C-alpha positions in Angstrom: 0.0 0.0 0.0 1.3 3.4 -0.9 1.4 5.9 1.9 -0.5 9.2 1.5 1.6 12.0 0.3 3.0 14.2 3.0 5.9 16.6 2.2 8.5 16.5 5.0 9.6 20.1 5.6 13.0 20.4 7.1 16.0 18.2 6.2 15.0 17.1 2.7 15.1 19.3 -0.3 12.3 18.9 -2.8 14.3 16.8 -5.3 16.0 14.7 -2.7 12.7 13.8 -1.1 11.2 12.4 -4.4 14.5 10.7 -5.3 14.5 8.9 -2.0 10.8 8.1 -2.4 11.3 6.7 -5.9 14.3 4.6 -4.8 12.1 3.2 -1.9 9.3 2.3 -4.3 11.8 0.5 -6.5 13.5 -1.2 -3.6 10.1 -2.4 -2.2 9.0 -3.6 -5.7 6.1 -1.2 -5.8 7.3 0.0 -9.2 8.8 -2.3 -11.8 12.1 -1.4 -13.4 12.7 -2.5 -17.0 15.9 -2.8 -19.1 15.7 -0.3 -22.0 17.5 -2.8 -24.2 14.3 -4.8 -24.2 12.4 -2.0 -26.1 12.8 -2.2 -29.8 11.5 -0.2 -32.8 11.2 3.0 -30.8 10.2 6.2 -32.5 9.1 9.6 -31.3 5.4 10.2 -31.4 5.2 13.5 -29.6 6.9 16.2 -27.5 6.1 19.2 -25.5 7.2 21.1 -22.4 10.2 19.1 -21.1 9.3 15.6 -22.3 9.4 13.4 -25.4 7.0 10.5 -25.9 8.1 7.4 -27.8 6.3 4.3 -28.8 8.2 1.0 -28.7 7.7 -2.7 -28.9 8.5 -4.9 -25.9 11.2 -7.4 -26.9 10.1 -9.5 -29.8 6.3 -9.2 -29.2 3.6 -7.1 -30.6 3.0 -5.4 -27.2 3.5 -1.6 -27.6 4.4 0.8 -24.9 4.3 4.6 -24.7 7.5 5.8 -23.0 7.6 9.3 -21.6 11.2 10.5 -21.5 12.7 13.3 -19.3 10.4 13.2 -16.3 11.3 14.1 -12.8 11.0 11.8 -9.8 8.0 13.7 -8.4 6.0 12.9 -11.6 6.8 9.1 -11.2 5.7 9.1 -7.6 2.4 10.9 -8.3 1.6 8.9 -11.4 1.7 5.6 -9.5 -1.0 7.0 -7.1 -3.4 7.6 -10.0 -2.7 4.3 -11.7 -5.8 2.5 -10.5 -8.3 4.8 -12.3 -9.9 3.3 -15.3 -9.7 6.5 -17.4 -6.0 6.9 -17.0 -3.5 5.1 -19.2 -1.8 2.5 -17.1 1.6 3.1 -15.7 3.8 0.0 -16.0 7.2 1.0 -14.6 10.4 2.9 -15.2 13.5 2.4 -17.3 16.5 4.5 -18.1 17.1 6.1 -21.5 20.3 7.9 -21.9 20.8 8.0 -18.2 17.4 9.6 -17.4 14.6 7.8 -15.5 11.6 7.4 -17.9 8.1 6.2 -17.3 6.5 3.3 -19.3 2.8 3.1 -19.9 0.6 0.4 -21.4 -0.2 1.7 -24.8 -1.7 -0.9 -27.1 
């Protein structure tokens, strides 16, 4: 169960708090981490603000994923909280592309 969001004022800076929270979610297996080498045939399908969105196949299957690149740790932590809503595309986990944490969503 994911704890309700409370921002700890004091010893943590904003970025450090979410980095620690994301590392905890990964450590506790609340978020799956995927190897980016398992994504093939990727191509950019959109961009805006500070993010690029790619579509890619998972390994040698027909399963496609939307991958949002260049997100911050806060976005990952907040996205997982909204994941159970039926009208929101499903968050599947994170991977690293070019050294940056990226979010993977179920696409097709």
